[in-house]
N, C-alpha and C positions, 0 to 999 in steps of 0.2 A: 643284171650285172653279176657275173660269177667271181670267184676269188682271183683268178688270173687277170681278169679285166680290172678288178680293184687294185691289184698289185701294180699293174701298168699305170693306172691313174695316179696312184700315190707316188710312184717313181717319177713320173713326168712333173707333177705339181711340186714335189719337194726337191726336184733336181738331184735325185740319188739313183743308184743302180737298182735294177729290178730285184736283185738278190738282197740288197739292203732293205728295200721296201717289203719284200716277203718276210724277212726276219722281223722287221718292226711290226707288221700285221700279226704274225704268229705270236709275238711277245704280248701284244695287246689282247688277243683272243685267249691266250694262255692265262693271263692275269685275271681276266673276267671269269674264266672257267674255274680257276682255283679259288677265287673269292666266293663265287656262288656255291661251290662244293662245300665250303666251310659254313654256309648258311647266311653269309653276309650279302650286302647289296653294293652295287657299283653305280655311282651317280656321276654323270657327265653333264654339268650345268649347260642348259640350252639344248642339249641333244636328247637326253633321256636317262632312265634308270632301269638297270637290270636287277631283278630280284628273284627270290625263290618263294614259291607259294606251295601250300599243302593242298592236295586234291583228295577229298574224302573218298572212302570206298563207296561203291555204288553198284547197282544192278544194271546190266546192259542186255542187249539182245544180239544173238548171232544172226547176221543178215541172211545167211544161207538157209538155216533151219528154223529160225524164229524162236529158238530155245533161249531161255534166260540164262545169263552167265554172270558170275560175280567178278567185278573189276576191283582189284586191290587199290588201297590208298597209296599215293606216291607223291613225291615232290616234283614240281615242274618249274622250269625257268620262265620268267615273265619279262616283258619289256614294256615300259610306259614312256611314250614320246614326251619330250620336254616342250615347253611353250614355243621356243624358237623353231624347232623342227616341225611342230604342228602347223605353225604359220606358213612355213615354206612349202609344205606339202599341200596346204589348202589354198594356195594362190590361185 
């Protein structure tokens, strides 16, 4: 499912216009992004938790040349599914 299909589904299920659904989805995504950018986490009970993790610097390998390269440390976004979501996925 892509973003357009998700907007269509939200609009249909909530009985709102596609424009309103798109605005609502953009607001939710924006809120998650800004919260993660501050280093905080977002927990949606039953659905899951979005968080930020630190990835340590490491040595990698260029697949074309086989030469070793240094990969810088960085922060990455993570998602951990909640119990209810995990149950529904594993039916």
